[in-house]
C-alpha positions in Angstrom: 87.8 6.9 29.6 85.5 4.2 28.2 86.2 0.9 29.4 85.8 -2.0 27.1 85.1 -5.6 28.1 86.3 -8.7 26.0 85.0 -12.2 26.0 85.8 -15.0 23.5 83.0 -17.0 21.6 83.8 -20.4 20.1 81.8 -20.2 17.0 81.7 -23.0 14.1 83.5 -20.5 11.8 86.5 -19.9 14.4 86.8 -17.8 17.8 85.2 -14.5 17.7 86.1 -11.6 20.0 83.0 -9.9 21.5 83.7 -6.5 22.8 81.3 -4.4 25.1 81.2 -1.3 27.2 78.9 -0.6 30.0 75.9 -0.1 27.6 76.3 -1.5 24.2 77.9 -4.0 21.8 81.0 -2.4 20.7 81.9 -5.2 18.1 82.5 -8.8 17.1 85.5 -9.8 15.2 87.3 -12.9 14.3 90.1 -13.2 16.2 92.6 -14.0 13.4 91.0 -10.8 11.5 93.7 -8.2 10.5 91.7 -5.2 12.3 90.6 -7.1 15.2 89.7 -4.7 18.0 91.6 -1.7 16.1 91.3 1.7 17.8 90.3 0.3 21.2 92.2 0.8 24.2 91.9 -0.6 27.6 90.0 -3.8 26.9 89.7 -6.1 29.8 89.2 -9.7 29.9 85.7 -9.7 32.0 82.3 -11.0 31.2 79.5 -8.6 31.6 75.9 -9.1 31.4 75.7 -7.9 27.9 78.0 -11.0 27.0 75.3 -13.3 28.1 72.7 -11.7 25.8 75.1 -11.6 22.7 76.2 -15.3 23.4 72.5 -16.3 23.4 72.0 -14.3 20.1 74.7 -15.9 18.3 73.7 -19.5 19.6 70.2 -18.9 18.3 71.4 -17.5 14.9 74.4 -20.0 14.4 71.8 -22.9 15.0 69.6 -21.8 12.0 72.5 -21.9 9.6 74.4 -24.7 7.8 78.2 -24.4 7.7 79.9 -26.5 5.5 83.4 -27.3 5.9 
């Protein structure tokens, strides 16, 4: 059984659910998205080292774009 780990990321576009397993990024969803985390079971709220790398990438990417409200 694959274990999945979730952390929330507060983006300028709204909260994102970041799900990883022990080796890779599984998905990024808007929390209010209809199919958010669809098909995944056994998701734990736990920070994994990969979450830090994904957060850093998102911080860098989102700092380069202009989001109008």
